[in-house]
Backbone and ligand atoms as CSV (ligand in chain L), in Angstrom:
chain,resi,resn,atom,element,x,y,z
A,1,MET,N,N,-2.836,-15.332,12.074
A,1,MET,CA,C,-2.846,-14.986,10.478
A,1,MET,C,C,-3.989,-14.002,10.285
A,2,SER,N,N,-3.719,-13.038,9.585
A,2,SER,CA,C,-4.720,-12.032,9.282
A,2,SER,C,C,-4.283,-11.478,7.881
A,3,PHE,N,N,-4.835,-12.139,6.862
A,3,PHE,CA,C,-4.513,-11.696,5.576
A,3,PHE,C,C,-5.526,-10.561,5.280
A,4,GLN,N,N,-4.924,-9.567,4.503
A,4,GLN,CA,C,-5.735,-8.297,4.166
A,4,GLN,C,C,-5.421,-8.083,2.696
A,5,ALA,N,N,-6.398,-7.487,1.933
A,5,ALA,CA,C,-6.254,-7.227,0.555
A,5,ALA,C,C,-5.032,-6.205,0.397
A,6,ALA,N,N,-4.302,-6.553,-0.633
A,6,ALA,CA,C,-3.202,-5.609,-0.905
A,6,ALA,C,C,-3.149,-5.023,-2.240
A,7,VAL,N,N,-3.336,-5.829,-3.327
A,7,VAL,CA,C,-3.413,-5.368,-4.714
A,7,VAL,C,C,-4.106,-6.428,-5.559
A,8,PRO,N,N,-4.920,-5.906,-6.485
A,8,PRO,CA,C,-5.536,-6.777,-7.433
A,8,PRO,C,C,-4.457,-7.653,-8.323
A,9,LEU,N,N,-4.603,-8.863,-8.524
A,9,LEU,CA,C,-3.574,-9.607,-9.224
A,9,LEU,C,C,-3.330,-9.088,-10.642
A,10,ASP,N,N,-4.231,-8.570,-11.277
A,10,ASP,CA,C,-3.972,-8.021,-12.659
A,10,ASP,C,C,-3.328,-6.566,-12.580
A,11,GLU,N,N,-3.082,-6.074,-11.515
A,11,GLU,CA,C,-2.260,-4.812,-11.351
A,11,GLU,C,C,-0.817,-5.035,-11.154
A,12,LEU,N,N,-0.525,-6.349,-10.974
A,12,LEU,CA,C,1.014,-6.605,-10.849
A,12,LEU,C,C,1.563,-6.853,-12.238
A,13,PRO,N,N,2.747,-6.314,-12.506
A,13,PRO,CA,C,3.490,-6.468,-13.764
A,13,PRO,C,C,3.801,-8.009,-13.781
A,14,GLU,N,N,4.078,-8.404,-15.168
A,14,GLU,CA,C,4.439,-9.783,-15.356
A,14,GLU,C,C,5.679,-10.250,-14.400
A,15,VAL,N,N,6.590,-9.292,-14.447
A,15,VAL,CA,C,7.718,-9.495,-13.548
A,15,VAL,C,C,8.040,-8.087,-12.940
A,16,GLY,N,N,7.771,-7.949,-11.684
A,16,GLY,CA,C,8.048,-6.643,-11.043
A,16,GLY,C,C,7.245,-6.423,-9.720
A,17,ALA,N,N,7.192,-5.208,-9.143
A,17,ALA,CA,C,6.621,-4.915,-7.894
A,17,ALA,C,C,5.709,-3.814,-7.881
A,18,VAL,N,N,4.758,-3.876,-7.020
A,18,VAL,CA,C,3.700,-2.791,-6.810
A,18,VAL,C,C,3.893,-2.458,-5.216
A,19,ARG,N,N,3.815,-1.156,-4.974
A,19,ARG,CA,C,3.760,-0.876,-3.576
A,19,ARG,C,C,2.299,-0.845,-3.106
A,20,ALA,N,N,2.103,-1.445,-1.954
A,20,ALA,CA,C,0.716,-1.415,-1.389
A,20,ALA,C,C,0.783,-0.945,0.114
A,21,ASP,N,N,-0.282,-0.388,0.630
A,21,ASP,CA,C,-0.391,-0.022,1.996
A,21,ASP,C,C,-1.203,-1.142,2.666
A,22,VAL,N,N,-0.646,-1.972,3.471
A,22,VAL,CA,C,-1.533,-3.052,4.182
A,22,VAL,C,C,-1.490,-2.810,5.685
A,23,ASP,N,N,-2.625,-2.387,6.054
A,23,ASP,CA,C,-2.771,-2.077,7.527
A,23,ASP,C,C,-1.772,-1.150,8.066
A,24,GLY,N,N,-1.398,-0.039,7.225
A,24,GLY,CA,C,-0.391,0.862,7.630
A,24,GLY,C,C,0.973,0.496,7.307
A,25,HIS,N,N,1.266,-0.633,6.826
A,25,HIS,CA,C,2.584,-1.134,6.524
A,25,HIS,C,C,2.916,-0.910,4.986
A,26,PRO,N,N,3.862,-0.167,4.552
A,26,PRO,CA,C,4.230,-0.209,3.193
A,26,PRO,C,C,4.987,-1.483,2.739
A,27,VAL,N,N,4.217,-2.162,1.829
A,27,VAL,CA,C,4.680,-3.490,1.385
A,27,VAL,C,C,4.846,-3.637,-0.123
A,28,ALA,N,N,6.000,-4.162,-0.551
A,28,ALA,CA,C,6.166,-4.435,-1.950
A,28,ALA,C,C,5.646,-5.762,-2.242
A,29,VAL,N,N,4.560,-5.663,-3.115
A,29,VAL,CA,C,4.082,-7.053,-3.605
A,29,VAL,C,C,4.715,-7.275,-4.891
A,30,VAL,N,N,5.302,-8.479,-5.031
A,30,VAL,CA,C,6.308,-8.720,-6.225
A,30,VAL,C,C,5.893,-10.112,-6.849
A,31,ARG,N,N,5.921,-10.020,-8.322
A,31,ARG,CA,C,5.877,-11.351,-8.972
A,31,ARG,C,C,7.212,-11.518,-9.587
A,32,ALA,N,N,7.729,-12.541,-9.373
A,32,ALA,CA,C,9.142,-12.909,-9.948
A,32,ALA,C,C,8.943,-13.735,-11.217
A,33,GLU,N,N,10.132,-13.953,-11.920
A,33,GLU,CA,C,10.147,-14.653,-13.211
A,33,GLU,C,C,9.376,-15.896,-13.290
A,34,ASP,N,N,9.478,-16.558,-12.126
A,34,ASP,CA,C,8.844,-18.029,-12.233
A,34,ASP,C,C,7.390,-17.865,-11.824
A,35,GLY,N,N,6.863,-16.612,-11.762
A,35,GLY,CA,C,5.445,-16.484,-11.398
A,35,GLY,C,C,5.017,-16.447,-9.982
A,36,SER,N,N,6.000,-16.731,-9.206
A,36,SER,CA,C,5.745,-16.770,-7.654
A,36,SER,C,C,5.547,-15.359,-7.131
A,37,LEU,N,N,4.670,-15.272,-6.175
A,37,LEU,CA,C,4.312,-14.034,-5.628
A,37,LEU,C,C,5.044,-13.831,-4.220
A,38,HIS,N,N,5.431,-12.678,-3.885
A,38,HIS,CA,C,6.126,-12.322,-2.502
A,38,HIS,C,C,5.589,-11.048,-2.094
A,39,ALA,N,N,5.727,-10.861,-0.835
A,39,ALA,CA,C,5.446,-9.600,-0.168
A,39,ALA,C,C,6.561,-9.287,0.814
A,40,VAL,N,N,7.214,-8.164,0.681
A,40,VAL,CA,C,8.388,-7.767,1.524
A,40,VAL,C,C,8.161,-6.350,1.924
A,41,ASP,N,N,8.902,-5.975,2.910
A,41,ASP,CA,C,8.873,-4.545,3.310
A,41,ASP,C,C,9.183,-3.652,2.198
A,42,ASP,N,N,8.601,-2.577,1.892
A,42,ASP,CA,C,8.808,-1.772,0.771
A,42,ASP,C,C,9.881,-0.887,0.973
A,43,ILE,N,N,10.362,-0.672,2.256
A,43,ILE,CA,C,11.411,0.229,2.655
A,43,ILE,C,C,12.740,-0.523,2.717
A,44,CYS,N,N,13.772,-0.063,2.055
A,44,CYS,CA,C,14.992,-0.671,2.150
A,44,CYS,C,C,15.596,-0.503,3.471
A,45,SER,N,N,16.331,-1.512,3.967
A,45,SER,CA,C,16.919,-1.499,5.330
A,45,SER,C,C,18.150,-0.546,5.410
A,46,HIS,N,N,18.536,0.041,4.259
A,46,HIS,CA,C,19.791,0.876,4.350
A,46,HIS,C,C,19.327,2.233,4.458
A,47,ALA,N,N,18.311,2.719,3.843
A,47,ALA,CA,C,17.757,4.032,3.809
A,47,ALA,C,C,16.385,4.065,3.425
A,48,GLU,N,N,15.641,5.214,3.423
A,48,GLU,CA,C,14.152,5.331,3.226
A,48,GLU,C,C,13.920,5.387,1.822
A,49,VAL,N,N,14.099,4.091,1.044
A,49,VAL,CA,C,13.795,4.161,-0.344
A,49,VAL,C,C,12.926,3.069,-0.660
A,50,SER,N,N,11.908,3.355,-1.506
A,50,SER,CA,C,10.925,2.401,-1.937
A,50,SER,C,C,11.491,1.193,-2.812
A,51,LEU,N,N,11.518,0.026,-2.185
A,51,LEU,CA,C,12.029,-1.081,-3.012
A,51,LEU,C,C,11.170,-1.418,-4.249
A,52,SER,N,N,9.878,-1.192,-4.185
A,52,SER,CA,C,9.004,-1.445,-5.163
A,52,SER,C,C,9.299,-0.810,-6.527
A,53,GLU,N,N,10.189,0.233,-6.461
A,53,GLU,CA,C,10.633,0.991,-7.600
A,53,GLU,C,C,11.859,0.311,-8.265
A,54,GLY,N,N,12.327,-0.775,-7.554
A,54,GLY,CA,C,13.520,-1.422,-8.166
A,54,GLY,C,C,13.322,-2.557,-9.124
A,55,ASP,N,N,14.334,-3.161,-9.783
A,55,ASP,CA,C,14.149,-4.148,-10.574
A,55,ASP,C,C,13.944,-5.544,-9.917
A,56,VAL,N,N,13.347,-6.475,-10.483
A,56,VAL,CA,C,13.045,-7.810,-9.928
A,56,VAL,C,C,13.921,-8.792,-10.839
A,57,GLU,N,N,14.712,-9.642,-10.240
A,57,GLU,CA,C,15.491,-10.634,-10.962
A,57,GLU,C,C,15.882,-11.723,-10.078
A,58,ASP,N,N,15.933,-12.994,-10.690
A,58,ASP,CA,C,16.340,-14.196,-9.959
A,58,ASP,C,C,15.755,-14.128,-8.518
A,59,CYS,N,N,14.498,-13.984,-8.401
A,59,CYS,CA,C,13.753,-13.989,-6.969
A,59,CYS,C,C,14.504,-12.960,-6.056
A,60,THR,N,N,14.928,-11.914,-6.523
A,60,THR,CA,C,15.508,-10.703,-5.688
A,60,THR,C,C,14.945,-9.410,-6.216
A,61,ILE,N,N,14.864,-8.433,-5.241
A,61,ILE,CA,C,14.580,-7.148,-5.621
A,61,ILE,C,C,15.693,-6.242,-5.383
A,62,GLU,N,N,15.960,-5.294,-6.328
A,62,GLU,CA,C,17.036,-4.502,-6.110
A,62,GLU,C,C,16.696,-3.055,-5.671
A,63,CYS,N,N,17.448,-2.587,-4.710
A,63,CYS,CA,C,17.220,-1.112,-4.304
A,63,CYS,C,C,17.924,-0.279,-5.287
A,64,TRP,N,N,17.143,0.631,-5.853
A,64,TRP,CA,C,17.585,1.463,-7.024
A,64,TRP,C,C,18.600,2.437,-6.594
A,65,LEU,N,N,18.703,2.816,-5.359
A,65,LEU,CA,C,19.542,3.862,-4.913
A,65,LEU,C,C,20.967,3.456,-4.921
A,66,HIS,N,N,21.326,2.395,-4.159
A,66,HIS,CA,C,22.728,1.915,-4.003
A,66,HIS,C,C,22.878,0.512,-4.513
A,67,GLY,N,N,21.906,-0.123,-4.979
A,67,GLY,CA,C,22.095,-1.447,-5.671
A,67,GLY,C,C,22.083,-2.757,-4.863
A,68,SER,N,N,21.780,-2.531,-3.527
A,68,SER,CA,C,21.737,-3.804,-2.795
A,68,SER,C,C,20.510,-4.557,-3.287
A,69,ARG,N,N,20.657,-5.902,-3.303
A,69,ARG,CA,C,19.450,-6.756,-3.635
A,69,ARG,C,C,19.037,-7.607,-2.359
A,70,PHE,N,N,17.837,-7.862,-2.357
A,70,PHE,CA,C,17.221,-8.675,-1.241
A,70,PHE,C,C,16.525,-9.868,-1.838
A,71,ASP,N,N,16.871,-11.036,-1.177
A,71,ASP,CA,C,16.095,-12.293,-1.516
A,71,ASP,C,C,14.639,-12.216,-1.129
A,72,LEU,N,N,13.817,-12.440,-2.080
A,72,LEU,CA,C,12.306,-12.318,-1.919
A,72,LEU,C,C,11.849,-13.466,-1.015
A,73,ARG,N,N,12.519,-14.519,-0.896
A,73,ARG,CA,C,12.063,-15.600,0.062
A,73,ARG,C,C,12.483,-15.435,1.477
A,74,THR,N,N,13.595,-14.753,1.650
A,74,THR,CA,C,14.054,-14.586,3.018
A,74,THR,C,C,14.297,-13.280,3.567
A,75,GLY,N,N,14.245,-12.234,2.570
A,75,GLY,CA,C,14.540,-10.895,2.995
A,75,GLY,C,C,15.963,-10.563,3.213
A,76,ALA,N,N,16.818,-11.549,2.966
A,76,ALA,CA,C,18.199,-11.428,3.285
A,76,ALA,C,C,18.818,-10.518,2.241
A,77,PRO,N,N,19.680,-9.526,2.545
A,77,PRO,CA,C,20.488,-8.719,1.642
A,77,PRO,C,C,21.438,-9.638,1.034
A,78,ILE,N,N,21.747,-9.575,-0.273
A,78,ILE,CA,C,22.777,-10.354,-0.934
A,78,ILE,C,C,23.781,-9.461,-1.624
A,79,GLY,N,N,23.811,-8.211,-1.258
A,79,GLY,CA,C,24.785,-7.257,-1.783
A,79,GLY,C,C,24.948,-6.038,-0.906
A,80,LEU,N,N,25.990,-5.569,-0.724
A,80,LEU,CA,C,26.129,-4.301,0.092
A,80,LEU,C,C,25.741,-3.175,-0.822
A,81,PRO,N,N,25.366,-2.083,-0.216
A,81,PRO,CA,C,25.672,-1.619,1.188
A,81,PRO,C,C,24.677,-2.068,2.333
A,82,ALA,N,N,23.410,-2.423,2.023
A,82,ALA,CA,C,22.512,-2.997,2.928
A,82,ALA,C,C,23.143,-4.296,3.677
A,83,THR,N,N,22.944,-4.314,4.863
A,83,THR,CA,C,23.400,-5.568,5.665
A,83,THR,C,C,22.262,-6.126,6.570
A,84,VAL,N,N,21.157,-5.435,6.581
A,84,VAL,CA,C,20.179,-5.899,7.504
A,84,VAL,C,C,19.093,-6.401,6.662
A,85,PRO,N,N,18.394,-7.569,7.008
A,85,PRO,CA,C,17.353,-8.132,6.267
A,85,PRO,C,C,16.004,-7.379,6.355
A,86,ILE,N,N,15.223,-7.353,5.344
A,86,ILE,CA,C,13.844,-6.776,5.333
A,86,ILE,C,C,12.864,-7.954,5.796
A,87,ALA,N,N,11.737,-7.468,6.202
A,87,ALA,CA,C,10.758,-8.440,6.568
A,87,ALA,C,C,10.073,-9.123,5.373
A,88,VAL,N,N,9.723,-10.313,5.501
A,88,VAL,CA,C,8.946,-11.075,4.402
A,88,VAL,C,C,7.559,-11.517,5.048
A,89,TYR,N,N,6.544,-11.295,4.190
A,89,TYR,CA,C,5.198,-11.649,4.713
A,89,TYR,C,C,4.680,-12.734,3.915
A,90,ASP,N,N,3.647,-13.475,4.616
A,90,ASP,CA,C,2.925,-14.484,3.840
A,90,ASP,C,C,2.012,-13.879,2.911
A,91,VAL,N,N,1.777,-14.533,1.793
A,91,VAL,CA,C,0.985,-13.982,0.623
A,91,VAL,C,C,0.080,-15.085,0.161
A,92,LYS,N,N,-1.151,-14.695,-0.302
A,92,LYS,CA,C,-1.901,-15.778,-1.069
A,92,LYS,C,C,-2.771,-14.923,-1.872
A,93,VAL,N,N,-3.546,-15.669,-2.792
A,93,VAL,CA,C,-4.503,-15.103,-3.754
A,93,VAL,C,C,-5.816,-15.629,-3.538
A,94,GLU,N,N,-6.815,-14.750,-3.421
A,94,GLU,CA,C,-8.241,-15.176,-3.333
A,94,GLU,C,C,-9.044,-14.214,-4.215
A,95,ASP,N,N,-9.823,-14.890,-5.130
A,95,ASP,CA,C,-10.785,-14.114,-5.940
A,95,ASP,C,C,-9.879,-13.014,-6.722
A,96,ASP,N,N,-8.801,-13.390,-7.218
A,96,ASP,CA,C,-7.936,-12.513,-8.102
A,96,ASP,C,C,-7.367,-11.255,-7.221
A,97,MET,N,N,-7.359,-11.425,-6.017
A,97,MET,CA,C,-6.824,-10.433,-5.188
A,97,MET,C,C,-5.572,-10.922,-4.366
A,98,VAL,N,N,-4.505,-10.216,-4.385
A,98,VAL,CA,C,-3.439,-10.667,-3.572
A,98,VAL,C,C,-3.642,-10.143,-2.166
A,99,LEU,N,N,-3.469,-11.200,-1.295
A,99,LEU,CA,C,-3.612,-10.896,0.193
A,99,LEU,C,C,-2.269,-10.980,0.842
A,100,VAL,N,N,-2.045,-10.185,1.823
A,100,VAL,CA,C,-0.853,-10.172,2.586
A,100,VAL,C,C,-1.103,-10.205,4.173
A,101,ASP,N,N,-0.445,-10.903,4.799
A,101,ASP,CA,C,-0.502,-10.987,6.246
A,101,ASP,C,C,0.763,-10.192,6.844
A,102,VAL,N,N,0.566,-9.017,7.384
A,102,VAL,CA,C,1.576,-8.317,7.898
A,102,VAL,C,C,1.783,-8.509,9.386
A,103,THR,N,N,0.887,-9.383,9.947
A,103,THR,CA,C,0.995,-9.552,11.362
A,103,THR,C,C,2.134,-10.461,11.895
A,104,ALA,N,N,2.637,-11.233,11.028
A,104,ALA,CA,C,3.594,-12.294,11.244
A,104,ALA,C,C,4.879,-12.120,10.251
A,105,PRO,N,N,5.647,-11.104,10.396
A,105,PRO,CA,C,6.772,-10.802,9.484
A,105,PRO,C,C,7.765,-11.866,9.741
A,106,ARG,N,N,8.436,-12.326,8.766
A,106,ARG,CA,C,9.729,-13.255,8.850
A,106,ARG,C,C,10.903,-12.466,8.138
A,107,SER,N,N,11.986,-12.795,8.603
A,107,SER,CA,C,13.163,-12.307,7.943
A,107,SER,C,C,14.341,-13.225,8.261
A,108,ALA,N,N,15.412,-13.134,7.402
A,108,ALA,CA,C,16.595,-13.914,7.631
A,108,ALA,C,C,17.118,-13.371,8.967
A,109,THR,N,N,17.804,-14.278,9.714
A,109,THR,CA,C,18.432,-13.963,10.875
A,109,THR,C,C,19.923,-13.662,10.779
A,110,THR,N,N,20.375,-13.990,9.593
A,110,THR,CA,C,21.856,-13.846,9.419
A,110,THR,C,C,22.064,-12.560,8.636
A,111,PRO,N,N,22.825,-11.627,9.292
A,111,PRO,CA,C,23.169,-10.309,8.553
A,111,PRO,C,C,24.271,-10.620,7.576
A,112,LEU,N,N,24.330,-9.788,6.574
A,112,LEU,CA,C,25.208,-9.882,5.553
A,112,LEU,C,C,26.640,-9.827,6.048
A,113,THR,N,N,27.474,-10.820,5.803
A,113,THR,CA,C,28.836,-10.828,6.103
A,113,THR,C,C,29.703,-11.235,4.892
A,114,ALA,N,N,31.003,-11.086,5.096
A,114,ALA,CA,C,31.902,-11.432,3.917
A,114,ALA,C,C,31.621,-12.806,3.368
A,115,ALA,N,N,31.277,-13.667,4.342
A,115,ALA,CA,C,31.106,-15.160,3.975
A,115,ALA,C,C,29.820,-15.335,2.985
A,116,ASN,N,N,28.798,-14.616,3.228
A,116,ASN,CA,C,27.557,-14.729,2.342
A,116,ASN,C,C,27.332,-13.705,1.345
A,117,LYS,N,N,28.301,-12.780,1.288
A,117,LYS,CA,C,28.181,-11.703,0.316
A,117,LYS,C,C,28.342,-12.189,-1.133
A,118,GLU,N,N,27.578,-11.689,-2.014
A,118,GLU,CA,C,27.705,-12.115,-3.396
A,118,GLU,C,C,28.801,-11.289,-4.055
A,119,HIS,N,N,29.537,-11.813,-4.881
A,119,HIS,CA,C,30.658,-11.114,-5.475
A,119,HIS,C,C,30.348,-10.833,-6.936
L,1,LIG,S1,S,19.098,2.853,0.166
L,1,LIG,FE1,FE,18.887,0.831,-0.460
L,1,LIG,S2,S,20.941,0.166,-0.653
L,1,LIG,FE2,FE,21.109,2.190,0.119
């Protein structure tokens, strides 16, 4: 575990994402509607697009280019065209700073299939 400062808590929107550079990794630091904080790869698994520029809804973040959404808890894509999960990182808050550990990425192991695709 190696948490590093990503973004001050008061720079996060009430619901939405901010891009942060954490130890050379582009990370989207996200606050969901329920107030939970998440950190995921900022780059979409479908193409080189910054996910932090997308909308946050129902604990997912939407890629603005083609509309795939990713579950913020697992990194799993829940809509095409993206089929590959993005990494999810542990996050915590200390002294009003959001800290992210990019040394131990997690992601869903199940690629998007017709069975788990959202319709
Ligand atoms: S670039 Fe993100 S879904 Fe295509």
